[in-house]
C-alpha positions in Angstrom: -8.0 -14.1 -14.8 -5.4 -14.0 -17.5 -2.5 -11.6 -16.8 -2.0 -8.7 -19.3 1.4 -8.3 -20.8 2.7 -5.8 -23.3 2.6 -8.4 -26.1 -1.0 -9.4 -25.4 -2.6 -5.9 -25.5 -3.9 -6.7 -29.0 -3.4 -3.1 -30.2 -3.7 -2.8 -34.0 -4.0 0.1 -36.4 -6.9 1.0 -38.6 -10.1 -1.1 -38.1 -8.4 -4.3 -37.1 -8.8 -4.0 -33.3 -8.9 -0.5 -32.0 -12.1 1.0 -30.6 -13.1 -2.1 -28.8 -11.9 -1.1 -25.4 -13.6 2.2 -25.0 -11.8 5.0 -23.1 -9.6 2.3 -21.5 -7.9 2.0 -24.9 -6.0 5.3 -24.3 -4.5 3.8 -21.1 -3.5 0.6 -23.0 -1.9 2.4 -25.9 -0.1 4.8 -23.7 1.2 2.0 -21.5 2.5 0.0 -24.4 4.1 3.0 -25.9 6.1 4.1 -22.9 6.9 0.6 -21.7 8.3 -0.4 -25.1 10.3 2.9 -25.3 11.8 2.2 -21.9 13.1 -1.1 -23.2 14.2 -0.2 -26.7 16.1 2.6 -28.4 14.2 5.2 -30.3 15.2 3.7 -33.7 14.3 0.1 -32.8 11.7 -1.5 -35.0 9.8 -2.7 -31.9 8.6 0.9 -31.4 7.0 1.1 -34.8 3.8 -0.7 -33.8 3.1 1.2 -30.5 3.9 4.5 -32.2 1.5 3.8 -35.0 -1.2 2.8 -32.5 -0.7 6.2 -30.7 -1.0 8.1 -34.0 -4.1 6.2 -35.1 -5.8 6.6 -31.7 -5.0 10.3 -31.4 -6.4 10.9 -34.9 -9.6 9.1 -34.2 -10.3 10.6 -30.7 -9.3 14.1 -31.7 -11.6 14.0 -34.7 -14.5 12.8 -32.6 -13.9 14.8 -29.4 -11.5 17.6 -30.2 -8.7 16.4 -28.0 -7.3 13.3 -26.2 -6.3 13.5 -22.6 -5.2 11.0 -20.0 -5.2 12.4 -16.4 -4.3 10.8 -13.1 -6.1 12.0 -10.0 -6.2 10.4 -6.5 -5.1 7.0 -7.9 -7.7 7.0 -10.6 -7.4 7.6 -14.4 -9.6 9.9 -16.5 -9.8 10.0 -20.3 -11.3 13.3 -21.5 -12.8 13.7 -18.1 -14.4 10.3 -17.9 -13.2 8.1 -15.0 -12.0 4.7 -16.2 -13.5 1.5 -14.7 -10.6 -0.9 -14.2 -10.4 -4.6 -13.7 -7.9 -6.0 -11.2 -5.4 -6.7 -14.0 -6.0 -3.3 -15.5 -5.5 -1.6 -12.2 -2.1 -3.3 -12.0 -1.3 -1.8 -15.4 -2.5 1.6 -14.2 0.0 1.5 -11.3 2.8 1.8 -13.9 1.0 4.8 -15.5 0.8 6.4 -12.0 4.5 5.8 -11.4 5.5 7.2 -14.8 3.5 10.4 -14.2 4.7 10.8 -10.6 8.4 10.4 -11.5 8.0 13.4 -13.8 5.8 15.5 -11.6 3.0 15.4 -14.1 -0.7 14.6 -13.7 -1.2 13.5 -17.3 -1.2 14.8 -20.9 -3.3 16.3 -23.5 -3.1 15.8 -27.3 -4.8 18.8 -29.0 -4.3 17.4 -32.5 -3.6 14.2 -34.3 0.0 13.0 -33.6 2.3 12.1 -36.4 5.1 9.5 -36.2 7.6 12.4 -35.9 5.5 14.0 -33.1 5.4 10.8 -31.1 9.2 10.3 -31.4 9.9 13.8 -30.4 7.6 13.4 -27.4 9.4 10.1 -26.4 12.8 11.8 -26.8 11.7 14.4 -24.2 9.8 12.2 -21.8 11.9 9.1 -21.8 15.3 9.3 -23.6 16.4 12.7 -22.1 18.8 12.5 -19.2 17.3 12.0 -15.8 18.0 15.6 -14.8 15.9 16.9 -17.7 12.9 14.9 -16.7 11.3 17.4 -14.3 7.9 18.9 -15.0 9.2 22.4 -15.8 11.9 21.1 -18.2 9.6 18.6 -19.9 6.9 21.3 -20.3 9.3 23.8 -21.7 10.8 21.2 -24.2 7.4 20.1 -25.4 6.3 23.7 -26.0 9.5 24.5 -27.9 9.0 21.4 -30.0 5.7 22.8 -31.3 3.9 19.5 -31.3 0.2 19.0 -30.4 1.1 17.3 -27.1 1.5 18.9 -23.7 1.6 17.7 -20.1 -0.3 19.1 -17.2 0.1 19.3 -13.5 -1.3 17.0 -10.8 -4.9 17.6 -9.9 -5.2 17.3 -6.2 -8.9 17.7 -5.7 -8.3 20.8 -3.5 -11.8 22.1 -4.1 -13.2 19.3 -1.9 -13.3 19.7 1.8 -10.7 18.1 4.0 -13.3 15.8 5.5 -14.2 14.5 2.0 -10.6 14.0 1.2 -10.0 12.0 4.4 -13.0 9.9 3.7 -11.9 9.2 0.2 -8.4 8.3 1.4 -9.8 6.1 4.1 -11.8 4.2 1.5 -8.7 3.8 -0.7 -6.7 2.4 2.3 -9.4 -0.1 3.3 -9.8 -1.2 -0.4 -6.0 -1.7 -0.8 -5.8 -3.5 2.6 -8.6 -5.9 1.7 -6.9 -6.7 -1.6 -3.6 -7.4 0.3 -5.4 -9.7 2.7 -6.9 -11.7 -0.1 -3.6 -12.1 -1.9 -1.8 -13.1 1.3 -4.5 -15.6 2.0 -4.0 -17.1 -1.4 -0.2 -17.3 -0.6 -0.8 -19.0 2.7 -3.4 -21.5 1.5 -1.8 -22.6 -1.8 -0.7 -26.1 -1.1 1.2 -26.4 -4.4 3.1 -23.1 -4.3 5.8 -23.4 -6.9 8.3 -20.8 -7.9 6.2 -19.5 -10.7 3.1 -19.1 -8.6 5.2 -17.5 -5.8 6.6 -15.0 -8.3 3.1 -14.2 -9.6 1.7 -13.5 -6.1 4.8 -11.6 -5.1 4.3 -9.2 -8.0 0.6 -8.6 -7.2 1.4 -8.2 -3.5 4.2 -5.7 -4.3 1.7 -3.6 -6.4 -0.6 -3.3 -3.4 2.2 -2.5 -1.0 3.4 0.3 -3.3 -0.2 1.7 -3.3 -0.2 1.5 0.5 3.1 3.4 0.7 1.7 6.1 -1.5 -1.3 6.4 0.8 0.9 6.5 3.9 3.0 9.3 2.4 -0.1 11.2 1.5 -1.8 11.0 5.0 -0.2 8.7 7.5 -2.9 9.2 10.1 -5.7 8.1 7.8 -3.4 5.3 6.6 -3.0 3.7 10.1 -6.8 3.4 10.6 -6.8 0.2 8.7 -4.5 -1.5 11.2 -7.4 -1.8 13.7 -9.0 -4.4 11.4 -8.7 -7.8 13.2 -9.9 -11.3 12.3 -10.3 -14.3 14.6 -10.9 -16.8 11.8 -8.3 -15.6 9.3 -5.5 -14.6 11.5 -2.3 -15.1 9.5 -3.2 -13.0 6.3 -4.6 -10.2 8.5 -1.6 -10.3 10.8 0.8 -10.1 7.8 -1.2 -7.2 6.3 -1.4 -5.3 9.6 2.3 -5.8 10.2 3.0 -4.3 6.8 0.8 -1.3 7.4 2.3 -0.6 10.9 5.9 -1.2 9.6 5.4 1.3 6.7 4.0 3.9 9.2 7.0 3.4 11.5 9.4 3.5 8.5 8.0 6.8 7.5 8.6 8.1 11.0 12.2 7.0 10.7 12.5 9.0 7.5 12.8 6.2 4.9 12.6 6.9 1.2 9.6 5.6 -0.8 11.5 2.7 -2.3 12.8 1.6 1.1 9.2 1.9 2.6 8.0 -0.5 -0.2 10.8 -3.0 0.6 10.0 -2.7 4.3 6.3 -3.3 3.7 7.0 -6.4 1.6 9.4 -7.7 4.2 6.7 -7.3 6.9 4.0 -8.9 4.7 6.3 -12.0 4.3 7.9 -12.1 7.7 5.8 -15.1 8.9 5.1 -16.8 5.6 6.7 -20.0 6.9 3.6 -20.4 9.2 1.8 -21.7 6.2 3.5 -25.1 6.8 2.4 -25.2 10.5 -0.7 -27.3 11.1 -3.8 -25.3 11.9 -4.6 -27.4 15.0 -1.3 -26.3 16.5 -1.6 -22.6 15.5 -5.1 -22.4 17.0 -4.5 -24.7 20.0 -6.0 -23.3 23.2 -3.9 -25.3 25.6 -0.1 -24.8 26.1 2.0 -26.4 23.3 4.1 -29.4 24.2 7.8 -29.5 23.3 7.4 -31.0 19.9 4.6 -28.5 18.9 6.7 -25.6 20.2 9.7 -26.8 18.2 7.5 -26.9 15.1 6.2 -23.4 15.6 9.7 -22.1 16.3 10.9 -23.5 13.0 8.6 -21.1 11.1 11.5 -18.6 10.6 13.5 -21.3 8.8 10.5 -22.3 6.8 10.0 -18.7 5.8 13.6 -18.4 4.6 13.4 -21.6 2.6 10.2 -20.3 0.8 11.8 -16.9 0.1 14.9 -18.6 -1.3 12.7 -19.8 -4.2 12.7 -16.3 -5.6 14.4 -16.1 -9.0 16.4 -12.9 -8.4 18.3 -12.0 -5.3 17.9 -8.3 -5.3 18.4 -6.0 -2.3 14.6 -6.2 -1.7 14.7 -10.0 -1.8 17.6 -10.2 0.7 15.7 -7.8 3.0 12.7 -10.2 3.1 15.0 -13.1 3.9 16.9 -11.3 6.6 13.6 -10.1 8.3 12.0 -13.5 8.1 15.1 -15.0 9.8 15.8 -12.5 12.5 12.7 -10.6 13.4 12.3 -12.5 16.6 15.8 -11.8 17.8 16.1 -9.6 20.9 17.2 -6.0 20.4 20.1 -6.5 22.9 22.6 -9.0 21.5 23.6 -11.9 23.9 27.3 -10.9 23.6 29.1 -7.6 23.0 30.5 -8.9 19.7 27.1 -10.1 18.4 25.4 -8.0 15.7 22.0 -6.3 16.4 19.1 -7.3 14.2 18.8 -5.3 10.9 16.8 -2.1 11.1 14.0 -3.7 9.0 13.9 -6.6 11.4 13.6 -4.3 14.4 10.8 -2.4 12.8 8.9 -5.5 11.8 9.2 -7.0 15.2 7.6 -4.0 16.8 4.8 -3.9 14.2 4.2 -7.6 14.4 4.2 -7.9 18.2 1.8 -4.9 18.5 -0.7 -6.4 16.1 -0.4 -9.9 17.7 -1.0 -8.5 21.2 -4.0 -6.4 20.1 -5.6 -9.4 18.3 -7.7 -12.1 20.1 -6.0 -15.6 20.0 -7.6 -18.9 21.1 -5.4 -19.0 24.2 -5.8 -15.4 25.4 -7.9 -12.3 25.0 -6.7 -9.3 23.0 -4.9 -6.5 24.9 -6.2 -3.0 24.5 -4.1 -0.8 22.1 -2.9 1.6 24.9 -2.3 -1.3 27.2 -0.2 -3.0 24.5 2.0 0.2 24.0 2.6 0.4 27.7 3.7 -3.3 27.8 6.0 -2.8 24.8 7.5 0.5 26.1 8.3 -1.4 29.3 10.3 -3.9 27.3 12.1 -1.3 25.3 15.9 -1.6 25.3 15.9 -5.4 25.6 13.3 -6.9 23.3 12.6 -3.7 21.3 14.7 -0.8 20.1 13.7 2.0 22.5 14.2 4.8 19.9 12.0 3.0 17.5 9.4 2.4 20.2 9.2 6.1 20.9 8.7 6.8 17.2 6.1 4.0 17.0 4.1 5.7 19.8 4.5 9.0 18.0 3.0 7.4 14.8 0.0 5.8 16.6 -0.5 8.1 19.6 -0.9 6.8 23.2 -4.6 6.0 22.3 -4.2 4.4 18.8 -6.9 4.3 16.2 -9.6 1.8 17.2 -9.2 2.3 20.9 -12.6 2.3 22.7 -12.5 5.0 25.4 -14.6 6.6 28.1 -14.6 10.4 28.4 -14.8 12.4 31.6 -18.3 13.4 30.5 -19.3 9.7 30.8 -19.7 9.4 27.0 -18.2 6.4 25.1 -16.2 7.0 22.0 -13.8 5.3 19.6 -10.5 6.9 18.5 -10.6 7.5 14.7 -7.3 9.5 14.4 -4.5 9.1 16.9 -3.3 12.7 16.9 -5.4 15.0 19.0 -6.8 12.4 19.4 -10.0 12.7 17.2 -12.8 10.5 18.5 -16.2 9.5 17.3 -18.8 9.7 20.0 -21.0 6.6 20.3 -24.8 6.8 20.6 -26.9 4.5 22.8 -26.9 1.8 20.2 -23.1 1.9 19.9 -23.1 3.6 16.5 -20.6 6.4 15.7 -22.2 9.8 15.9 -20.5 13.2 16.2 -16.8 13.4 15.6 -14.7 15.7 17.8 -11.1 16.7 18.2 -10.2 16.3 21.9 -7.3 18.7 21.4 -9.8 21.5 20.9 -12.5 20.2 23.3 -12.9 20.4 27.0 -13.6 16.7 27.3 -10.8 14.3 27.9 -10.2 10.5 28.1 -10.4 8.9 31.5 -9.9 5.3 30.5 -9.8 2.8 27.7 -12.4 0.0 27.5 -12.6 -3.5 26.2 -14.7 -3.6 23.1 -15.6 -7.3 23.6 -17.4 -6.3 26.8 -19.7 -4.1 24.8 -19.8 -6.4 21.7 -18.3 -3.7 19.5 -16.0 -4.1 16.5 -13.6 -1.1 16.5 -12.6 -1.4 12.8 -16.3 -1.2 11.8 -16.8 1.9 14.0 -13.8 3.6 12.5 -14.8 2.8 9.0 -18.4 4.1 9.6 -17.4 7.3 11.5 -17.5 10.7 10.0 -14.5 13.1 10.0 -14.3 16.2 12.0 -14.1 19.4 9.9 
């Protein structure tokens, strides 16, 4: 699919192009307007066309419907109350709209009348060209009202009228959708045999968009967010491993107290930490028998291969360097070999914990998968040498001692699957192995007596979690 750019939006005034995109046109016009304004000064001729497009669009829609509104709610966009149906490329464009609104604490805007050229320029002066300290919701709202133009902003609509169970189910759906998109993009990256710098940059940008969405979801509800990390794949291991490592690293980074931007950088570093494995032959990666010396050496070189691939990036930003450092040193032990040696970077230590946890809880051709609680016990035992003990404690706090996806047996004899780590909250399983009633063990007399191997019962934990209801 052809990528959308500002110059290819085909926005024209009058009858030469507008009106062909339906409600989505409002998003396109708004995107072009604020993106152009962020690049050029208010008196630059480059702004003439997007300003005119905004004037023409507002006049047409207000005359037809009485107003023109664009509202963000729960990572969706609504024009005059109608939810927009977005393609993949349009959803990427929408991310910039979400970010623009969030940075100003606003949920969207409403134009109650047709906007003139002067109205639009006044609005841009308040929303974009004002000093950063003036771009808060209260100050923007007050400035717009004082300007007496037919344009106002409104607050974020949180959907508070819905039940908590409905909100959790919606967030869970959003997490699984974003996760699936990330896996597909990572698979493209891993399988592209002619991955040049341009293609790498293109995939990196798309992957970054999804990682930013995952960060938003983690900040909103970290317990619902980590549910997706129980998704495993025997046949497509590397992309799933990279995606799971990103999810778990973001969750741990939030526990550490990282800012949103740092969480996004951490998630990207985790997604690319093993990208060098794409050069390792499948027959070696999936070999059931022990590797010989040459095969082991080839696998051990994946960190260097990852660095070489990441060095193709065109700009060496802080985020780029973080990905390179993590790719190179995430397998280094937490305890340096000599007192003068440097410990691995914080990002590297976090990604190592996330990656090892996912690897151990995933079936591999040469060994079975460890149970989630069993894996945490093993990793806590190695804390201080292989893993940072403080980070391990935070990791357990993020997942719970019985992480999401753990199949458990209760003292009542019932089988259940953990759907939220805190509590924990479990979905009881019926005789056919389907999730039934959901209960919070923190408020129930029943308790967990043991964890069970899902393979023994031919159950897929991620499917059970996705299909389970949510306790009210």
